N, C-alpha and C positions, 0 to 999 in steps of 0.2 A: 504494500500500500504506500502510496505517495500522494502528496497534494502539491498543486501549484496555485499560489494565491496572488491576487493583485487587488489593491484597494483603489477604487475610483473616487477621488476627492469630490468631483463635481456632483456625483449622485449619492455620495456617502454609502457606497455599496462595495462589499467584498465579492469578488468573482473568484470562485474556488473550483479548480478541476480536481476531481477525485479519481485516482488511477489505481487499478488493481482490485484486490479483495479487502473488505473490511470485515474482520471477524474478531472472535474473543481474544486472539493473540495480539492484535494491533489496535483494538478499539480504545484502550486507555491512552495510547499515544495520540490518536486522532482527536479524542476528547480534549486533551491538553492543548493541542495545536489550535483547535476551534475556539476554546475559551481564551487562549492567549490573543488570538486575532480580535475577538470581541472586546477584550480589554484594551487592546492597542488603539482601535478605532471603533467606536460604537456606530455600527452601520447595519444595513440590511445584508443578507447573504444570498447570493445566487450560486447554487451548487450545480456544476456541470458534471453529470454522471455518464457521459458518453464512453469513458474508459473504465467505468466501474464494472467489474466482472462478477462480483459476488458480495452479498451482504447478509450477515446473520442477525439474530435478534439482539446481540450485543451492539452491533453496528447501528441498528435502528434505535437502540437506547441512546447512543451518542447523538443522533440527530434530534431526538426528543430533548435531550439535555441542552443542546445548542438552542433549540427553540425556546425553552424556558429562559435561557440566558438572554437572548435577544428580546424576548417579550418584556424583560425588566426595564428596558429603555424604549419600548414600543417599536422594536424592529420587526423584521419579517424574514422568512426563509422561502426561497423559490427553488425547487428542484427540477432540473431540466435534463433531457436526453436519457431518461431511464430506458434501459432495454426492456422489452415486453415482459420477460420472465421475472425481472426485478420489480417492475411496476405491479405485477400480480401480487407480490408479497405485500406491497403497500396497500393494495385493495383488500386483500384477505385480512390484514391487521387493522384496517380502518384508518390507517395513517394518511390515506388519500383525502380524508376529510379535514385534516388539520394542516397539511402542507399544500402549497400550490405546486402542482406537478405537471411536467410535460413528458410525453412518451416518445422515445426514439422509434422511428419507423423501421420495421423489419427489413 
């Protein structure tokens, strides 16, 4: 798992590309990175998941944790380019109702 992040000062938005797998082994590291970014600049998050190949329940927990963090300052999270099989996980868990989600075309 890796991320590439860029803060857009004009829109007060973090653009974050998530690469690889997010699972129980690397979720704590990702959570720390996300929380550090939110502390660095209080902004909205746009997560690009085009290169996300897997996410487990621990990874979903990280996204929920980030959402709670950004809601503290009225921020938002948008998740884009989910592969259909990953999008299905969000639908099954009901997380599609709390995140703004875009689906990657097959």
